[in-house]
Every structure is written in structure tokens, then in C-alpha cells.
Steps between C-alpha positions, in 0.01 A plus 500: 500500500498357852835389643537232762740527792664808644384836363738682270722738693358850502751749357339778706586336834834586660747213509799412710823376347359154436235649272371239259675222689217516754266377226476118506475458123782737410711326762437170320620650172797656681609167654447319170719756327766469770559125472459500121754780455762324711443187292521701180845630599618141535374406154639819341848400611476119506345438157773670289776380734373144454569552130834683540658297782323163498462460121782733377298642211599779259415872522238460228329215685490712818339780296238259366426375853460856630274576206283197573421634847321794333407372154137429592442874553574543130298200382185511717529829685218676315234227504587424863366842597168436330477155659581637846227762464256207461617314814517545875853626552566342840435157352747568217767599756458177697507270196806680361691453827420128521591422138832685523585316822438162336708586193796622706510172693584313178848659492638357828335166420675487160827607664476218755436257214795644302281575196484882518559675164488856369187404308319419822608835642362668187167320548484584871586865436236535228226328702574722797485804273154401372352485848695807608319691225163406649623561854643846431203623299258374766712634787511860381131483406405347838659763725251781418214262586664409829601843636304756299643752258567765764738262678701387198816700570513366857425146385760505223759659730452230766528227238814667364649481852441124485658468156795713601553308824492177300754647259716576803479168685395268218823501296707441815279205591507379140878523478544298818247238395663464159842468665375234741256305285589591135277720285249233386421388855459859623200538267299269730489784753322726250246223438426491874472881510249503212291239681498717812405801287193313371396417859510867603290594196245235596456676836377824340132535593377764259360348184473656157182496302532297182573747216213551262591425139277589208384197302638648177834606655804393303856469627643693203258788553582513869875497430458792259306689767785451748761614248292803405460598865875487566615685189225762493639652820824686427637469854418130523655436158822679599526293819455179301767609251751584775435179693526288186829658393643458851399133507638431151855596595474384859404159360825491301695626802363248750538206260875554500542598867461135604771408248734792573509463879605133530712479184667841463512607866530146647230568760346217704120455530513651849685809376258536209212484748656780706546717192134458402404575860649849466247561223237396756636753751447769239146380438423505871632856528294590195184368664555728799599811304228475234258709707741786575645497146151511349393779737813701414506459120137415434360176352576587139856625542591218741435245225759625252745647754537170690602318182731775371718531810531133602536300175869596449579281802484202261817623325717415800467122474659447155788723618565274800785255553537238775544676833366819655365646174233231493347643816515855366300367205259343748430850638410605146248214485362620833440846352311339211289316758403831662398658171306200371280486812423874495416469130285190541294612798402821322434362153319183615276696739418745221410220259279324756330825599436606142351174371135394543449164673375329186824590315756436774597155375539614141691814595744304716532231234578758231772653718638158591490386136715792391725539804574137580470383141780737410692375802485151346631639171769687693616178665536341155693807381722465805565134421593576139721794596662296776588229250641756253675761715505349850307558822687817606441686172133396510467653847639831367247500216208404725586764761524772234158403368342512847642849558286630210172361638397830662461675161137397415367630834727804497369609160139470613267707719668334801807723464333793675198328654488488877170319561387223268147545363222298657234323295144616479269290714316231310121514518349254745320209335121506525365254760351185356122482496341244730353206319 
């Protein structure tokens, strides 16, 4: 396959601190990720707060709304992987950004017209989740093409810095915007950010070859192949199990956080933004310590150890009362941010490195289907529990569940494994005969 544009960075060449950022195409993806992640932080806070503050809905309705933001992973997650493996991934990323931007703009328009309802928020959340499925599957499948497999840890680490920085500054910006403009109007800023993200993706020069699909290929057969690949590898299966369990209970936890903070702790949107920003500080620290932690413990042990020691930080928030204890709980969220980044950089890089190009979309879709699909179910569980026992009790239950997420990877070969196994090289395809 011949690529247009800048040559792929050579892993054998020494790099300065900028590393992959000197590559034009990776820089385009990096800038796209930057603006999109800041916009995402606004939506993460503004969409549920529009329901809680502007529409004054119940705990169950907040749980349903949170679930809708991830429900598409459960409904179309598996076929999306097979579809993505048939398409040029950069094009999928651009279309997904533009559609999500257009859908988000309907919320401030409806708010201006005084016709906004919880049903519209449900529809917006679900539509965004559909195109987020395609975006996420394409994004993780596109990175190996863009930087090469030898550069995946560096590429993922740099992108995690972006996400963590957005988690640091994004909630503060979101809280201020919501305080100034109200939650529905703040969503317009995410729409602008997604449009800018699409522009940066358009500037990427390197083009993918159109994937070759056998004439007799069937979606169901391809889905089964992706599932078989994931669950035939014991290490990969244990990572999927741990991630899915973590997301299930974190989904319940986060669904009630946006209810608990304004109603039980009487926090303003600006204060809520600051509290979420502390989680971003932890993520930023995690991005910088991932390399040393991985070098010290090894790739395998870093995966389960990072989850084991940081997840208990979630227990501090349901113990908080208005006042200084809220900010002690925020430090616990920061610790969770550190652990989640160390975990994600190592497990995502391993998955990308292990998987052949032709299966990347289906592998990522299988993981997303289970991990984020269970997060949608967790949000529904959180809504039901919140209605029955209250937001605070639901946070206790969710935090306890998250603390057990390390068990699948601990009771796997990862417990004592320092270096993760590398895949055998795939045979090169035979060159096509000249006509």
C-alpha cells in the first residue's frame, strides 16, 4: 500500500521531546482531539445539568439520560466494528464530528424557543451516542495506521495528555459557561468544537487504501470473527472483563454524581466544574507517570495495580458533606484519574499492538460493545437505585463495585507478567500480478 503525504515516523530514529508531534498528520489528529475533548467536557456536564437544573427531572430520568449517551454501544456496537473495517476510517471520523455538532445545536435552539423537553434530550443523547460509536471505533483503529505499531505507546500517551488536560480545564470552563449562559446554551460551544475537530481531520494528508472486502463476506460472520479473536486470548479477555465491570459500576456512580452534587451538597455549576477538574489533574499526572510506572512494575502488573490502589478514592465522595470534606473527596477522584490513565494507556496500546489491521475495527467494537454497553446499563441501574435509595447510597454501591474491577486482571497471567506478549508478524500479502 502506498501512502500519500508525509512518511510514517521511523521508530528507529531518535526523537526529541516533541516526538510524534513533529509529524504533520499526527499533529492534525492531536489538534482534533484537543478541541473535541474540551467540547466533550462541556457536554458531559451541561447535558445532565440541563435536565437536573433547567428541567428539574427525577433521579430515574437522569439515569435514563446518562444511559442514552452510551446506549448505542449496546445496540450497534458489534456491527459498527464490521462496518468500520469496510470503510476509510478518517472519513468516518469527519462525518461523526459534523453530525454530532448539528444535533447538539438543536438544544440551545429549543431552549431559546422555550420548547426544550427531556424527550428531546433523550433523542439528542442517543443520536450522539450512535455517532460516538462509529467515531471511537474508527479512532482507535486509525491510530496504528497513522503512527505505526511501534509508536503506539507514545501516540496513546500524548493523546492521553490531551484528554487529561481537557479533564482539567474543560469542567472549569463548562461550569463557568453553564453559570453564565445556562446549561442548554453552553452546549453550542461543544458544537463549535466538533466542527473545528472535523477541520483538523480534513487537513491530514495521508490517505488510507480502501479496505478490501470479500464478495461473500457477511456482517454476522465478521462479527463472530471479532468476538472469537477477543475471547480466544486469555489476557485480552481478562482486560475486557475488568474494563466492563469498572464501567458498569462507574456508570451507576456518575449518573448520580450530577444529582448528588447540586441537590445534596448544594454546589453551584462553577463548583461542580472545579470538582471535576481535580479528576482532570489526576489524569494529567497519570499521563506523565505512565512511563515510569510501567517501567517500574512492568506492562502487565501496571494494569491491575493501577486499578487496585486508586479505585478506593471513589468512596470519599458519598462520605462528604457541604464544606471542606467535598474537596478531600475531590482528591480521591484525582487519584482515580491517575489510575485510569495508567490502566488505559497500557491496555489500549496492548490491544492495538496485538490486533491485525483487518480486525482492528471489530476488536475495538467488541471491547466498546461490552465496556460502554455495560456503562449504559450501569447508568440505568444508578437511576433505579437513586429513585429507590437516594443518590448518596447509590454512590456507595457504585464505588464498592468499581473497587472490585481489578479482580479479572489480577487472576490472570497479568498478575506476575512484566512484559506483555507481542503478536507474531502477519505474512506479507503477495503482490498483485500485472494485467
